[in-house]
DRENZALO-757708 format. One record per atom (N, C-alpha, C): x, y, z; residue in one letter. Coordinates in steps of 0.05 Angstrom, whole numbers, plus 5000, padded with zeros to 4 digits. Layout:
BEGIN
XYZa
...
//
This chain:
BEGIN
502149815001m
500150024994m
501850244996m
501150474980s
502050684982s
501050975001s
502251164999l
500551415014l
498251414990l
496851505010g
493751604994g
493851824967g
492151754950q
493251934927q
493452274929q
491752374949s
491852664949s
493852744968s
494552484986y
496152635008y
499452614998y
499452414963q
501952384958q
502152604939q
500152654931r
499752894908r
500653254921r
499053184948r
500853494967r
503753424974r
504653254982l
507553194985l
509153244960l
507553244936v
509553274914v
509353534906v
506653624910s
506054034910s
508054124924s
507954064950l
509554194969l
512554214960l
513353914957a
516753904950a
517254084914a
514554134902a
514754254873a
515954544889a
514054654895i
514754914911i
517254994922i
518154764936a
520754794953a
522254814937a
521854644905v
524654694887v
524754914871v
522854974865l
522455334857l
522855524873l
522455494898a
523055744914a
526655714919a
528655444915l
530655424911l
531855554890l
531155504866t
531955564843t
532555804839t
530056014850g
530256314841g
531656334868g
531956214880c
534456274907c
537556264888c
537556104866g
540456054863g
541355794870g
539755594882s
540955374899s
541255244880s
542955014878s
544254804864s
543054574876s
541154554901g
539954194901g
538754174883g
538753844883s
537253714870s
534153674874s
532853724851s
530053714850s
529353474860s
531153284837a
529552974847a
529652894879a
531853014886d
532252924913d
529852964931d
530053274932t
527153374939t
524753234933t
523453174918a
521553194904a
520252874911a
523452654927t
523452354930t
522752434952t
522952544979e
523652545000e
521452465016e
522152275034r
519452055048r
519252225070r
516552255080p
516152365111p
516252095123p
516952235152t
517752045172t
515951995196t
514651775199l
513051835222l
513751805243l
512751905265r
513151835294r
512451725311r
512551355309f
510751185339f
511351135363f
510151075373a
510151065403a
508850845415a
510250655429v
508950375446v
509150435478v
506750395491g
506450355512g
508750115528g
509250155552p
511249965572p
509749675571p
509049575552f
507649285553f
509349045569f
511248975561l
512948895568l
515748915596l
516948735602p
518248745630p
521149045629p
521749085602s
523949275599s
523249405568s
524749565558p
524349745541p
525149535521p
527949445519a
528049205500a
526449005492a
525748855516d
523848705506d
521148835490d
520449085501t
517949175480t
519749315450t
520649385449r
522349435425r
521749185408r
523548995414s
523948725402s
521648645387s
519748685410a
516848545400a
515448685382a
515248975388y
512849075369y
514349225347y
517149235350e
518049435325e
517749335296e
517049045289p
516348905268p
513349085256p
511849085267f
509549175267f
508549445249f
511349665275f
511149955267f
512350035233f
514549815234r
516749795214r
514549785186r
513149535192t
510849435165t
509049645159t
508649795182i
506449955173i
507450175160i
509850325170a
511350465150a
511850425121a
512850205117e
513250105097e
510250175072e
508150125089k
506549985076k
504150345062k
505350535088v
504550825073v
506350935064v
508950855061g
511750935040g
512751165057g
512851095085a
514051285099a
516951155106a
518151315122d
520651315144d
518751295176d
521051265197y
519151235222y
521451255249y
520251375264e
521851395288e
520151225309e
521551015326l
519950845342l
520250955382l
518751115389e
520251165424e
518250945440e
519450735456v
518950625476v
518250725506v
515750835503s
514451035531s
515350815557s
516651005574s
517350885604s
514750845614s
512751015611d
510551015621d
507551105610d
504251045619y
502851035607y
502351355609y
502551485625a
501651765625a
503451895611a
506251915609g
507252005584g
506451965562g
506251685552l
505751625525l
502851845525l
500351765535a
498052035529a
499152325518a
501352455543v
501252675540v
502252745515v
504652595507s
505252495472s
503852635455s
502652345452l
499852385434l
497752615430l
497752675451a
495652935457a
497053305453a
499053255457s
501153525447s
502353465427s
501753265409g
502853265375g
505553175366g
506553045386k
509553005387k
510252685381k
507852595377t
507252305374t
504552285349t
505052195328d
504152145301d
501851925310d
501851695321l
501451475320l
502851315347l
500551185362a
500951045390a
499250795388a
500750545397w
500050295408w
499550365437w
496850315444m
496650505476m
495150325494m
495450355514g
493450285538g
490050395530g
487950285540p
485850415537p
485950715552p
487250735577f
485950965593f
487751155577f
489951025568g
491951275559g
490351415539g
489751205524y
488951315499y
485851535506y
484251415522v
482951655539v
483551885546v
486051905560l
486752105568l
488152335535l
488952225526a
489652255501a
487452435488a
485752345483a
482952445468a
482252625489a
481452545517d
481452795530d
482253055527d
485553125524k
486853265532k
488153475507k
487653295485g
488853385457g
487453275430g
484653135436g
483053015406g
484252805399g
486152645409a
486852355389a
484952225392a
484352005362e
482251855358e
483451605346e
482151365365a
483151105361a
481751015337a
483850835323i
483550795289i
483050495298i
483750315314a
483150105311a
483749945338a
482649755346t
483049615371t
484449285370t
486849225386v
488049075373v
486848745384v
486848595374e
486348275378e
488348115398e
486648015419y
489647875432y
487347595434y
489047305419d
487147065427d
484847075414d
484347255392g
482947255374g
480847545389g
479847585402k
478947725424k
479748085420k
478248235415p
478448445424p
477748615454p
477948455473v
477348435501v
479148295511v
479648435537y
481748405563y
480248375591y
482348315606k
480548355638k
482948375656k
481748595672s
483648605698s
483448475711s
485548375722i
485248155753i
486048385778i
486248155793v
487648205821v
488447955830v
491147925835v
492147615839v
494147725872v
493747425882a
494747385914a
496847165908a
498747095930p
500646885936p
498446615933p
500146405921a
498446145922a
496746125952a
498146115965d
497246025998d
495246196002d
494246475996t
492146656006t
489846546009t
489346646033k
486046586052k
483046766036k
484546876016v
482347136006v
481046895988v
477946885989m
476346755973m
473746865956m
473447125975d
471347275971d
472647585956d
473847635947y
474747915943y
473048125934y
472348305943p
474148525966p
473648405998p
471248355996r
469848276022r
471948186045r
473947916034d
475047886050d
478047946061d
478248186042a
481448326042a
481148486049a
480248606072k
480848906082k
482548836102k
484349086099g
486649146115g
488548996105g
489148826076l
491248716070l
492348916054l
495948806056r
497748926033r
496549006007r
496049205999m
493649205968m
496149335955m
496849255924s
498649405912s
497249495885s
496649755881f
495249825853f
497849885835f
497349935807a
500550005789a
499450215787a
501150365768e
500950645762e
498650785758e
498651035761t
495851145756t
494051205728t
495851175705a
495351185685a
494850865670a
495050625687s
493450395686s
490450305685s
489850295657t
487350165664t
486249945678t
488049705672s
487449485688s
488349495719s
490549665715g
492449635744g
491549865763g
489750045757w
489250215772w
486250355773w
485850435744l
482650615739l
480250415739l
480550155733i
477750045730i
478249825761i
480649795771p
479749615802p
478549825819p
479650125814t
479550285829t
475750395839t
474850425806y
472650475787y
470650275809y
471550005805l
469549755809l
468449795837l
471449825850l
470949775878l
470050105887l
469250245880k
468050555887k
465550535884k
463850365857q
461050275854q
460050035878q
462149985901e
461449835921e
461549975943e
462050265944g
462250445973g
464650415976g
467350215973i
468950215985i
471650375969i
473350545984d
474550675986d
478250525986d
479050425970p
481850225974p
484050395985p
483350655988k
486450836002k
485450746029k
483350616040t
482750686075t
481950376075t
481250276059y
480549886053y
482549766062y
484549826049f
487049636038f
489549816054f
491449656066d
493849746063d
494749746039d
495649956031y
495350076007y
497850186001y
498550125969s
499750255964s
500050275933s
501350465907e
500950445885e
502750545866e
502850595843g
505350665825g
506250425820g
506050155819a
508150005802a
508249925777a
510049895762a
509349695732a
508749415739a
506749425718h
505549175714h
507248885722h
509848815712p
510948635719p
512048675740p
512848855760a
513548805784a
510948765801a
509248785794q
506248735806q
506348445809q
506948265793e
506547945790e
509047815809e
512047935811t
513947935827t
513247935850t
512048205856a
511648215889a
509548025901a
508147975885v
505847795895v
506947475895v
508947375869a
510147155869a
512947095896a
513747335908n
514647295923n
514247395957n
512047465958n
510747465974n
511347725987n
511447965974k
512148185983k
510048415986k
507548305981v
504548385986v
503248145982v
500248276002d
498348045989d
496348055974d
495848185955l
494548245933l
495548495913l
495948485885a
496448635867a
495448635843a
493648875838t
492848925806t
494148815781t
492448765760d
495248725732d
492948685719d
493448585690f
491948505671f
492548175661f
490248075654d
490947655647d
493547735625d
492847935604r
495447905580r
497647925594r
499148115607n
501148235624n
501647795639n
499847725658r
500147475678r
501847285652r
499547225631n
500247025613n
503447045594n
504147295594a
505647375579a
508547345597a
508947305629m
509947285638m
510347095646m
508446915651i
508646545651i
509246485626i
508246505608d
509946455581d
512946485576d
514746685582a
517146795591a
518746635609a
516846515632g
518346395653g
519546595675g
518346825672t
519347005690t
517247055718t
515046835718i
513946725741i
512646435734i
511546355756k
510946065747k
507946115753k
506045995744a
503446005747a
503045935773a
503845685792e
503245605817e
504445735842e
505645995826q
506946205851q
504446425871q
502346385849s
500346525849s
497446515845s
494746645852k
493646505840k
491446845839k
489346805815i
487547055805i
485947065829i
484547225846v
482547245868v
479747395850v
480447535832w
478747745824w
478547865790w
476347815774t
477647805748t
474448035747t
475548205728s
473348455717s
471548415697s
470348425691p
468548525664p
469948555638p
469248555611d
470748495586d
472048775590d
474448875580l
475049085582l
476149145550l
475449385536p
476949365507p
479849375505p
480549245491n
483749205496n
485949455486n
488449405474d
489649645469d
489449845445d
488850125444a
488450275417a
490750365401a
490050285374i
491850495358i
490650765354i
491550885363a
490951185353a
493151375339a
492251555334v
493451825321v
492852075332v
494252265333r
494652605336r
491952715321r
490952865333k
487853045329k
488453095296k
490553285293d
490653395264d
493053245245d
493052995249l
493952825222l
493252815201l
494752945176d
492952915145d
491752705149d
488452735142p
486252575142p
486752395112p
488352425096d
489152285078d
491252065090d
493052085107l
495251855117l
493351795131l
491251905149k
489851785174k
489151455161k
487551635135k
486151485122k
487751155122k
489751155115d
492451035102d
493250835115d
493450995141l
494850865165l
492850625180l
490450705180t
487950525184t
487550325170t
488050275144a
488150155126a
489949905129a
492650055126a
495049835136a
494749745171a
493849825179v
493549685210v
491249525206v
489349485198l
486849355200l
487449155173l
489449135153a
489648895139a
492048805142a
493848785168v
495148555188v
493248415189v
494048205180e
493247885177e
492247795212e
490147685208h
489347595235h
490547425247h
493647315245d
495347125251d
497547195255d
498947235285g
500047405287g
503447195289g
502547015289k
505146745293k
505146755265k
503646715236a
504046625222a
506346895204a
505747175208n
506247335197n
508447565211n
509047335237g
511247495248g
511047745257g
508647925256l
509348245252l
507848315285l
506648105301l
505448175327l
506548065347l
506848185372p
507748085394p
506347695398p
506747585418k
505847275425k
503147265426k
500947235416r
498447205420r
495847385410r
498147565398y
496947785384y
496147705363y
493647755345t
492047585322t
491647815310t
491048095313g
489748275292g
488148515299g
487748655284f
486248865292f
483148915285f
481549015298v
479249115289v
478749375292v
477049485278a
476149755270a
474849895294a
476450105311a
475650245334a
472850405331a
470450265354e
467950435333e
467450705356e
465350835355p
465551105371p
465451055398p
463250795406d
463050685432d
465350495448d
467450415424t
469250255439t
470150275473t
471250495471y
472750545500y
471550705520y
467550675511s
465450815530s
466050755562s
466450485566l
465950325602l
469750505610l
471350645591i
473750725604i
473050965604i
471351145595i
470851405592i
468951405615i
467051265620d
465151285645d
467851335672d
468951155668a
470750995701a
472051275694a
473051395679a
475551635679a
473551825695a
471251905678r
469552105684r
468552115713r
468251895721d
467451895755d
469651875774d
472051845767l
474151895779l
474752115781l
473452335754g
475452495758g
478052565748g
477852405729k
481352415710k
480152565681k
477652615682i
477152735651i
474952905655i
474453095642g
473453255647g
470053075636g
467953245647k
465353135637k
464753165610k
//
C-alpha cells in the first residue's frame, strides 16, 4: 500500500514549490532528491513488557511494516509510562501510538486523539483486569474478605492496574486507600513478581501481562492465583493525533486493519496478538465512564 493519492499529490506539490523557491534563490540542490523525500512518522508504544528492549523487539516489526505500507520512514519511542505516552500523543509529538485504553482516553480528552483500531488478543478485542494473590492466600471472596491486607495498585495511568479496579470498588462503596494497606505506582511486571515473592498480599494486573510473564518463564503459574476478574475491557488502542493529515490517517487505518489475523504466521505481532478490528465510537465508553467518575477527565 502507498500513501493516499491526494496525500501523495500534496507532498509532491509541496516539494515542487520548495524546488522552485530554491531555484529562484540560485540553489544548486537536486530537485529529484527533494521531490522523492519520504515523510518520517513518529510512532510510540506503551511499556507493555518488562523492559524497553523487550518491548521494542516485540512491537517494532509491526511499526516497521505499517511505515513501509504507507511509504514512510519512522521513528519509534518506547514509552516508560502510560501517562507520558498519553501526553506525547495529545500534544502532537507522536503521530500514532499503540497504547492502553485509559492512556488513549486521556489523550483523547486532552488533545483530541482518535482511536483507529483495537488490537485482538487470542482472537478477541477484549481483555480483563485481575487481582492476584500468593498461592496460599486465604482470600476467597475479594474484596469482602481482603480488608486491611497489603494491596498494591499499578501506576495511576493504567486501565487494568488502577482505573478499573478503583472504579469498581467505588461502585461497591469501598475506598481502596482506606480499606487496604494501600500502595500504588508499580509497573505491571513488578506487580506479579511482588505477589510471587510474597512482598504483598494482593496486586492488580491484567490477564495478558500475566500470560506473557508465565509464557516467558518470568513467573510460574503455581506461585500465585487470580482472586478477582473484571468484566470485559476493550483492548489496546491504535490511536493517532488530532491533526494528522486525513489521507494519511485513512492509509494508516487501512494498513493496520490489513494485518492478517494470525500473529504467528506473519511474525508482525507479539505472541498471542492476532490482529485488529476497527475502533467504533463506543468502543472505549466503559473506560470513559470510569475516568469521568474518578475525575480523571472532564465531564
